[in-house]
N, C-alpha and C positions, 0 to 999 in steps of 0.2 A: 580677465580670466585667461589662463594659459591655453595654448593650443591643445594640450593633453586634456585639460578639463572640458574644453569645448567639445572635443571628440567624445568624451565620456557622457556629457550631457546630451549630445546628439544621439548617441547610442541609446540612452535611457528614454529619450522622447520617441524612439521608434518602437518601444515596447507597446503592445496592445493594452488597452485599459478596459475596466469593467465598471459599470455604474450601478449594478444591482445591489440590494441590501441583504443578500442571503449567503455571503461568504461564510465559511465555517460549517457548523452542523445545524441542520434543521431537523429536529426530532419530533416524531409522533409515535404513538404505540403501534401504528401499522407499518411504519417504515422510517428510515433515517436517510436524509440527503446530505452528502459531504461535498463541499466545494472549496477548492484552494486555488488561488492565483499563483501560478508558477510558470510563466511564459517561456523560460529558458530550459526547463526540464524536458528530457526526451521521453520519459515514462514516469507515471506516478501510480502507486497502489495505496489503498488504505488497508492498514494492518489492524485486525481486531483481536482483542485480548479479553479474557474473562477475569483477569487480575491485574494488579498494579505493577507486577514485575518483581524481580529479586534485587533487593537493595544491598549496597556494600556498606562498609563502616562509615563512610562519609555521607551516607544518606542518598546515594545516587543509584540509578539503574543503568548498568553499562550495556546490557544485551537486550535488544528489542526484537530479535528474531523469534521465530516460533509461533507467531500469530497467524490467523487466517487472513490471507491477503487477497484483495479484490482489485482488479485493474480498473483504472479510471479513464474517462474519455476527455480529450481536450477540445475546446471550442476555439473559434477564431480570436477570442479575446484573451486567450491565455489561461482560461479557467478549466481546471480538471475537476470532473464530477462523477459521482456514482450514487445510485440510490439502492439501499439494501432493505429488503422487505423484512418485516417482523419487528418485534419489540427488543431494541438493543439497550434499553435502560440499564444502567449500572455496569455496562461494559466499558472498556478503555480502547483507545485507538491512537495510532500514529500514522504519518504519511511516510512511505518509502519512495524516495526520489532518486531517479537515475539520470546521469548527465551524458553529454556527448562523448566524454572520455571514458565512459563505462563505469565511473565511480558511482557509488550509491551510499546513501545514509538515511537514517530515520529522523524524522522531525515532528515535534508537537505541532498542533494546529495553531498558527499565529492568531486566529480568531477564537481560540479556546475560551469557553465560559466556565469550564470546570476542569480540575486536574487532580492527579494523585498527590500524595505528600511530596513536598519539594518540587512539584511541577514536573515530574518525570514523564508522565504519560497524560494524554488528554482523556478526560472522563466524559461519559455520556450520562447526562442527568435530565430528568423531566423537571424543568424549572418550575412548572406549575405546582409540583409537590414540595417545593422549597418555600412557598409563601406562608408566612405566619397567618393565624386566624385574623380576619379583618383586614388583610393586606389590600384588597380591592378598594377599601374605603380610606386607606392611608393617604395622607397628603401633608406636605410641609406648609409652613406659614407663607402667606402671600405678601409680597412686597409691593406697595404702591409705587415706591421709588427706591432705587438702590441705596440711597443715603439713609433709608430707614434701618438698614442692617447695622448690627453691632456684633463684630466677629470675634470669636474666642478660639485661638489656635491651640490645639491639644493633641498629644500623642496617645494612641490607644492604650499602650502599656502604662505610661506615666499616670494615667487617670486612677488606676486601682492597685498599684504595687506598693504603695505606702503601707506601713504596718498598721496604721489606724483605720484603714479601709475595712478591715476584717475584725472589728472589735465588738460587734453587736451579738444578738442572740443567734442569728443565722451564721452558719459556717460558709463563708464566701471564698474560701481558699481556691476552689476549683474555678472560680470566675475571675480571679485576679489576673490581670494582664491580658484578658480576653475580651472579645466583643460583648459577651454576655454580662460583663460588669456594668454596662450601661442600662441594663434592663431592671435593675433593682431600685425600688423607691423606699422611702421611709428610713433611710440609713442616717444614723446620728452618731456624733462623737460622745465621749463620756460626759461632756458638759451640756448635751442636748442640742448642739448645733447640727443643722442639716449638712450632710456631706454627699459626695457622689452626684448622681443625677439631680437630686433635690437642691443641691448647692448651686448648680448651673441655673436651675429655674428661679431660685431665690435671688441670684445675682442679677438676672434680668437680661442677659445677652440674648440675641435673636438667633444666632447661628454658631454652631461648632464647626470649626475648620479642622478636620482630621488630617494629620500627617499621613503619608501614603498608606492606603489600606489595600491596594492592589498587590498581587503576589510579587514579592521581591526575593532576590537571590541570596542575600547575605546572612540570613538566619536559618539554621537547620530546623525544620519542623519537628524533628525528633529530639532536639536538644533538651536537656533538663531545664525546667522552668528557672529562669533567672541566670542561666549560664551564658546566654547570648542576647545581644541587644543591638538594634539598629533603628534609624529613623525611617528607612524604607525607600531611599532615593536610588535604589539599584534595581530597576524594574526587570522582571522576567516575563510574566504573563499579564498583559495589560487589562484583561477583562475578567480576571478571577480574583476573589478576595484572598488576602494573605493567610496562609495556613497556620502560622505560629500564633495567630490571634484566635484560632478556633479551639473548641473543646476536644476535637478529634480530627487532626490534619489528615488522617488516613481515610476519612469519610468525605468524599468530594461534596456531598450535599450539606454537611454540617456547617462549613464556613460560609456558604451562601445563605443558608437559613439564618445563621446567627448574625451576619451583617445586616440582613433585612430586619431582624428583631431590634438591633441597635438603632437603625433608622426609624423604625416604627416607634420605639420607646421615646426617642428625642422628639419626634413629631407629635406624639401624644402630649408631651410637655410643652408644645408650642415652639419648639426649637428646630431650626433648619439644619441640614447637614451639607457641608461643603467638603468636597473631595480634593485632596492635593494630588495632582497628576503630573507625571514625569515623562513627557513625550519627547524630550530633547536629546536623550541618550538611552542606551541600554547598558546593563552591567557588563555584558560580554557581547562580542560580535559573533564569534564562531559558535558559541553555545546559546546565543540569544534567540529571540522569537522570529527573526527575519532572515538573516543570512543563510541559514540552512535551507530556506525555501526559494529565495530569489537572491543569489549571491551578488553583493555589490550594490544592489539597487537602493536599499533603504538608508545608506550612509553617505555623508558628504566626504569629499576628498580634497586635498590641497593641490597646488600647482604641480607637485611632484607625483601625484597619484596616491599619496598616503592618506590615511584616515585623518581628517581634520579634527581638531580638539577644542572646539569652542566651549565645550562643557567642562573642560579641565579634568575629565576622568577617562580620556582616551578615544572617545568617538562622539559624533553628533548626528542625529537623525535628519535626513534630507526631507524636511516637511514640504518643500516646494514641489516635489515630484508628485504627479497626479495620484498614484496609488498609495503613497505615504500619506498625503493629505486626506485621501478618502479613509484610510485606516484610522487616523486620528478622529475624524468626524464620526465615523461609525462607532468607534469605541466610546466617545462621549455620549452619543445618542443612546447607546446600550445602557450605560450607567444611569442616565437620567430616566429612562423608561423602565428598566427592569428593577432598579434599586431605589427609585424615587429620589435621587440625589438633587439637591436644591441649588448647587453651584459648584464651580470648579476653580481651583487656584493652580496656575501653571508654574511649575518649577522652571527657572531660567527661560521664561517666556521670550526673552530676547532672541533665542535661537530658533524659535518658531517663526517662519517668515510672516510678515504682516498680512499679506493676502489670505493666508490660511486662517489666521486668528480672526480676521474680519469675516470670512465666510462662515466659519463654524459658529461665531456669535450670531450672525444673521439667521442661519438655518436653525440653530437650536431654539432661538427666541421665537421664530415664526412658526416652526413646525412641531416643537415639543412643549415649550413653556415660555411665556413672554417675560417672566420675571426672574429667570435664571441669573444668578450672580456669576460673573466671569471676570477674573482678574489674575494678575501674575507678576513675576519679577521682570522688570524691563531692563535686564542686563544679561551678560554672558559670563562664563567662567574662563574665557580665553578668546583668542583670535579665531574668527570664523570667516570663511570665504563667501558666506551668504550676504548679498548686498542689501537685502530688505529685512534687516534685523528689527525686531519689535522692541524698540527702545523708548524711553520717555518722549512723549510728543507724538509718536506714531499712532497713538490710540485716539487722537482728537476726533470726536464725533463718530466714532466707530462702534460705540455701544459697550465697550469693555473698559476695565480700570487697570491701573498699575500701581505698584507700591511706590510711595513717595519717599525715597531715601534722602531727598533734599531736606524735607521737613524733619525726618528722623535725625539727621546729623545736626540740624539747627537746634533741636531740642536737647540732645544728649551729648553731642560730640562724636568722636570716632567710635567704632564698634567694640574694640577690644583693649584699647590703650587708656592713657590718662588724659587725653584731650577732652575738653569739656564743651558743652553747649549751653543754651539759654537756661535750662532747668538745672544744670550741674555746675554753673559758676562762670561761664564764659560771658564776656561783654561783646557788644557790637553785633549781636545776632538778631536785633529787632526786625530789620527789614526782611530777613529770611523767614523769621517766624510769621510775620504778617502774610507772606506769600502762602505759607501753609494754612494759616487761619482762613484765608479767603478761598480755600479749595484749589489752590494752585492755578487759578484762572489767569493770574498775571505771571505764571511761570511756564507750565507745559500742558495744561488742560484746556479744553474748550468749555467743559462743564465740571462742577465740583464732584459729580457722580463718577468721574474718571480717576479720582485719586483715592488710594487706600492709605490712610494715615496711621502711623505706628511709631513706636520707639524701639521695641525689641521683638524678636521672634525666636524660633528654635535655634537659628544660627547665631553664633557670637555670644558674648556675655549677655546674660539676662539682666533685667533692669536693676535689681538690687545689687548684683555683683559689679555691674558697670559703675554705679555710683560709689560703691566702696573702693573701686579701683581708682576713680578720679580723686577720691579723698585720701588715697594712699593708706588705706586701712586693711589691705589684704594680709599683710604680715601680722598685724595685731589680731585679726580674726583667725589666724592659723591656717590660711589657705595653702595647700601644696602647689608646686609647679606641676602641671599636667602634661603628659606626652602620650599620644596614642591611647587616650582614655584611662591612663594609669598615672599615679603619682611618680614623679621622676626619682624620688628618693628611695624607691624600692618597697615602700609600705603598700599593703593592700588598700584598695580604695575604701573599703569599710573602716579600716583603722584610721586612715587620714580624715575621713568625714567625722568619725567619732571624736577625734582630737581637735577638730576645728569648731568654731562658733561664729557663724555669720552675724549674730546679733549681740556680739560682745559689748558694743557701745550703746545698746538700746536699753532705756529704762521703760519697762513695760507698764509702769504705773503712770507714766507721762508720755505715752507713745507718740501722740501727734505733735509734740514739741521737738522730737528728734530730727536732726538735720537730714539724715538719709531718708527717713520716712517722708518728711515733707517734700523733698526733691522728687521722690518716686511718685507721690500723689500729684505734684505739679506736672510732671512729665506726662502722665496718662490723662490728667485733667485737661491738659491742652489738646490732646488727641480727641477726647470725648466732647469737647466744646468747639471744635473747629468744623468748618464745612468740609464735606467729603464722607468717606466710609471709614469709621473707626475700627481698629483692629488691636486687640490686646493679647499678650502671651499668657497662656494658662498659668495660674499661680501668682501672677503679679498682685492680685488682691489678697494674697496670703504672705506677701513679702518673700516669695520663693527664691531660694538660692541654689545654685549648682556648685557651690564651694569654689568658685573662681574658674571652673572649667568652661572655656569659651566655645568648645566644639565637642559636645558630649555625646555624639552619635554612636560612639562605641564604648561608652562608660556603662557601668552597671546600674541597677535600679536604685541603689542607695544614693547615687548622685542625681538621678533623673526623676525619681518618683515624687509626685505631689505629696507633701506632708500635711495631711488633713488636720493634724493636731495644732497646726498654726492658726486655724480659724478661731479657736477659742483664745489662743495666746494673743492674736493680733486682731481681735474682733473689730475695734474701731476703724482699722484700715479697710476691712471688708465692708463695713457699713458705709464708709466714704465712697468706695467704688460703686456700691449698690445705689447710693444717692445720686451720684453723677449719671449713672445709666438711666435711672428713673427720670431725672431731669431731661435728658436727651429724648427719651421716649415720649415724654409729655409735651415737649415744646418743638414744634416743627421749625421754629426759627433756626435751630441748630442743624436742620436737615434739608436745607435748600439744595435743589438738584439742577438748577440752571443758572448760568452766568448772569442773565438779566436780573434775576431775583437777588443775587448776591450784590450786584452793583447798585441795585435800587435801595436795598435795605441795610447794607453794612457801611459803617463809617469808622475810620480810625480816630481815636481820641487822644492816644499818647503812644509814643514810640521812641523812647530814649531812656538812658540811665538804668538799663536792665529791667525796664518795665514796658509791657505792651498792654494797651487797653483799647477796646473797640465797642461800638454800640450796634445792636440789631434793632432797627427803628421801625415804627409804624406797623406793628403787628406783622412782623416779617413772616412770610410764607403762611399767613393766616393764623399766626400765634395769638393766644388769648392775652398775652402780656404786650403792652404797648411798646415801651422802650426797654430793652435788656442791655445791661452793661456787663462786660466780661473784662476782668483785669488779671494779668499774670505778673507777679513780682518775683523775678529770679534773683534779686539782690539779697545781701545778707543783713539788710536793715529794713525796717518798716518804711513804707512809702505812702505819702498822701497824694491823692489823685483828684483832679477836678472832674465833676460829673456834669452831664449835659444840663443846660440852663432851663430846658422846658419844664422840668419838675423840681420840686424842692423837698420831696419825700420819697425815699427809696427803700425797698424791701430786700434784705440780704437773705439769699437762700443757699449760698456757698461761701465759706470762708475757710480759714486754716483748720477749724475744729469740727467741721461737719458739712455735709452736702445733701441736697435733695430738692424737693419742691416746696417744702414748708418754710414759712418765714422764720428765720432765726432771730432777727431783730430789725429795727428800722433805723434809717439814717436820715436826719433832717438837714436840709441845706444842700450845698453843692460841692462838698468835699467828703472824701472817705479815706480812712487809713487802712492799708493792707499789710498784713504781717509778712515778715521775711519768708522767702522760699514758699510762697503760697499763692493761691488764686482766690478770686472773689467773683460772684455772680449776683447782680442786683436787678430789680425791675421796679418800674414806677407805678403803673396802673394795670388792673386786670379787668377785662371785659369778657363776655361769653365767647367761647371759641367759635370760629367759623365752622359750620357743619362739614363733616367729612363726606366725601362721595361714597354712597353705599351701593354695593353690587346687589343683585337679587338674593344671593345666598346670605350676604351680610344682613339684609333687611329681614330675612327669615329668622336668622339667629337673634337679631335684636328684638323682633316681635316676641320670640319665645322667652327671651330674658325678661321682657316687660309684661309677660302674661297675656299677650294679645293674640298670639297664634293659636288657632284651634279653640278659641274661647267665645262663648256667647257674648261676653262683654266686648270682645274685639270687633266692634262694628266697623263698617267701611268708613264711617265718619271719623271714628276714633283713630283708626289706622292712618287715614288721610291727614288728620291733625298731627299725629305722631311724626309724620314725614313732611310736614308743611315746609320746613326749611330745606329739606333735600330737594323739593320740587323747584327751588330757585336756581338749580343748575341750568345753564344756558347752552344752546347749540349754535355754533357758527357754521353756516353752509358756505364753504369757500368754492365758488364756481369759477372754473378755470377755462379760458378760451384760447385756443391756438389757431392761427390762420391756416395751418396745414391740416387741421383736424386729426392729427396723429398723436394719440395719447398713450400708446403702448410704452410701458416702462416708467412713465412719469408718475410721481407721487409727491406727497407733502411731508415735510419734517417740521414738527411744531414743538414749542416749548413755552413754559410759563402758564400752562392751562390750569394748573392745580388739580388735574385729573391724570389722564394718561398722555404723557408727552411722547415724542418720537415719531415713528413712521405712521402715516395715515394713507390708506389707499384712495385713489381716485376712481369713481364710478362714472362710466360714460353715459351721457344723456342723449335723448333723441335729437336735440336741436344743435348737435355738433359741439357741445360743451361737455365738461366733466366736472364732478362735484366731490369734495371731501367734507365729511361731517365731523366737526371737532367739538367735543364736549368741554365746557368751561365752568370752573367752580365759581360759587357766588361772589367770593371776595376778589376775583381776578378782574382787573381793569384793562389789561393789555396783554396780548399774546404775540409771540414771535413766530415767524414761519419762513421756510425756504421751499420753493418748488424745485425738485431735483429729478434727474433721470437715473433710474435704477438706484444703485448705492453710490451716489456722488460721481457718476460718470460725467455729469454736467449739471449746471444750475440754470434755471430760467433767467434769474437776475443774480449776479454775483453777490451783492450785498444782502445782509439780513434785512427782513422786512417785518412790519408790525401792523397789527389790527387793533384799534381801540374798541373796546367792548361797549355796545349800546346797552346800558343798564335798564332801559325801558322795554327791551324785547327779550322774549324767551328764545326765539329763533331769529338769528340775524343773518341775512344773506349779503355776501360781498362778491363782486365780480372782479376777477383778475384777468387782464389781457396779457398774453405772453409778450415779454420784452418791455413792459411798462412798469414803472416803480409804483405808481399810485393804484388804489383800488376804488371801485364804485360801490357805495352802499345802496342796495336795492330796497325798495319800499315793500313791506308786507304787513299783514295784520296781526302778527304774532307778538302782541304786547304782553309784557310780564305784569302779573298782579293787577 
């Protein structure tokens, strides 16, 4: 670090900090409290307005004078505050800040939770009045393990702007491109296929990952529908929904209520909501949410004192500074609590320093919700002076996941060019594919739950267009050359799209024989049958094309909108995706979340000649199927593969022509032939699945489903019998003894339990020992553990340790002495069954 930067960092570390959770507005009908952290300001007033201000032709308010201004008081932590009596609901406010050189300006509240159109003024809203009916009871799906998730990345506008979204009896034109499009059910195309929300439910995905829905700068809320488009990676107000997705951007309450309705609607369908967050940069510095309040503090600078550009768009947020880190954590907590968001995907997570990501993960999981999904892009958009970048590998054992671009490239090749991968024609990719199949545990992860597997996302060519590019079919399909969202030849995008045909070489009557179709199914089939968290781009199941536009963030709807008419046209492709997703849902062998399970149950069968085959053995992860074999054939000829010798009869559930849980046909013997550019999944024997761990609420739900709850027939004996298997869950009491009797900060990290892995607290006992109680599923024979200080500040023993489960005991007590590798099994009378 240069002397200049050292001085700047020293200056920033002298700023006072504030740890309270009440920055911004605290509203009640009796009065409103305003707090803003502005340690370098000489005076701050809050200016109150009864309207949103006078807008110019560009949709901005240039003059914020004329409000009723109230002086604020500064405390020793740099926080200015004032409490105004009375009900200020539906008013607007700004902060007027004055500096040592007597300059002054008006700024919106960086903690704003409601704003006027285009975010020009902060709005005062009674958030309780924005709750939809039943909001208190709203909750997203619960994940036992992160690898249970199947993520579907979707842009709010793309979801409903296709012409076939609005073809039913209801006129949905007012909802198209809006949050409210997600609240309609029962929508069908002319052939009777479900579209919209019902399509997502039918597909079977567990979570919708929404591209940024927080207020962004680059779309004018007043623009005519369809005239402006953006993905939303230009943040302005981090804690406010985007106005252009609202039915009325001029009403600050509407966008809040409508986003909550979107979340509630997806939750009602059993689908979680993941929010794409962009804390690595802001659209503007001077007009952004931070610099007008604390100049210079929120942004990194290079050795010359200039704004660093690790984001590639002109600035990067200094997440490592205490009040920036606090802002990010406060913002995430707000979205999770106020909007019931189920997870967060971080844009350019590489630029968020690793200690910040680790802290926010731990705090959100422990204080808000233990199964929040947290993942992001482990790369940057340019050079950054931050030494603790969150790149691949930094996430090991820290509870969050990162995108696996190693596996992505191994499957498809490069992102925008003609280079190929395993599924698109390249040879010698088998070793890289296997690293991805194994959840990257032999690459950059400690556990498979730390990798998000994917082949395409909103960035770069989507899957269909990438395969056409590799096959040199762009010209035949009539794709234009794109520049800044428009065809280079001067045609309008609408004309260029109308004159192109992405499916020119497809015979719809023999769809699953087509090379491009097969390669696309193979690519995402690999994602959906690998260890880790699978992620697919919206529309892949409909052979979505963006007409060769690799960066469509500024293109019009005709390029980006999902074409719902493709569901009827390419129904076998949708059915194939649906079958693969159902297979993954039904079989925990594909969803192992710990390294030990993967290493214990996975075996490579074949890895050469453009073919990868592996087995999931011995009821992996409690699966009902004994041995499962998965084969990927990326070659242009059919391949015959040897099957494991333990069985001589195999049931095929996935091949080139269909996918799912149902048996398609049987194979006798030890060889099977796999069609070119396709995959196959087989199993040998099926036994009753191991019982899943049931929470109290799960038991209540299952009792109701079986007619036992609240019924005279539901006697205690019947209920006990109904849960006889669930009672086989065991408890390990891990008793920890330290010579110094100091247990503060010490805890246990466990894995392989089949229940809830991860952090387990120690409770101190009277005899100078501490105990952790660990629940273990019936099928588990061995668990792993580490005794650690805080969040990996130290380990009692550096190596991983294991406990063999005593199957004859319902409660098993083991004594661990600090510094000793072995454990002692204590005798008790808690014998099982």
